[in-house]
C-alpha positions, 0 to 999 in steps of 0.5 A, a space after each residue: 500500500 505504501 508504495 502506491 501512496 508514494 507514487 500517487 502523491 507526486 502525481 497529485 502534486 503535478 496535477 495540482 501545479 498544472 491546474 494552478 499554472 493554467 489558472 495563472 495563464 488564464 489570468 495572464 492571457 489578457 495582460 496588457 504586456 504582450 509578451 506575458 499575454 502571448 506566453 500565457 495564452 499559448 500555455 492555455 491553447 497548448 494544454 488542450 483543456 480550453 473548451 471549444 466555446 472559449 478557445 477562439 477567444 483565447 486565440 483572439 487574445 493572443 492575436 491581439 497581443 501579437 498585434 501589440 508587438 507589431 507582429 501583424 502576420 502572427 496576429 492575422 494567423 491567429 485571427 484566421 484560426 479563431 474565425 475558422 473555429 467560430 465563423 460568427 466571432 465578430 471580434 476576430 473579424 474586427 481584430 483581423 481588420 485592424 491588423 490588415 489596416 496596420 499593414 496598410 491593406 485597407 481593402 482587406 481591412 474593410 472586408 473584415 469590418 464589413 463582416 464584423 458589422 454584418 455579424 454585430 450591427 451595433 459594433 461601434 468599434 467596427 464602424 469606427 475602424 472601417 471609417 479610418 480604413 476608408 479615410 486611408 483609401 481617401 473615401 472621405 464621405 464613407 469615412 465620415 458616415 462610418 465614424 458618425 454611425 459609430 458615434 451614434 452607437 457609442 459617443 465615446 468610441 475612438 476616445 
């Protein structure tokens, strides 16, 4: 009996430390420091223990952290993955649009904002971001209309 107990205790300690590590990763995945967030989100993604409802959100959070590091290629890759897992995830379309816009690919950005707005018609940020992308294409009337719509939905958008 004693021999089985000595094997079981280390196994329980390892399992408890993994669970604690995952809890810490969950808390750190949304960290504003992109390096901390990327590391924590990656831990969560790689454990395979994140349920299918939350996995796209975790992947999108890591994408946002990549974008904060100006690594738009990795951000787009993660947003693509999140969208593949949850095609109705409007936030991932908005985030991918931002990554495209930061690469000055305003046409692709606008397509993503269009999809975000289609999925969530009251997404003030998507209208605002689309307006900025239209401004980048010198579509001043379109830019003004989108920014006005965004501010109609949320007067503080873009502040």
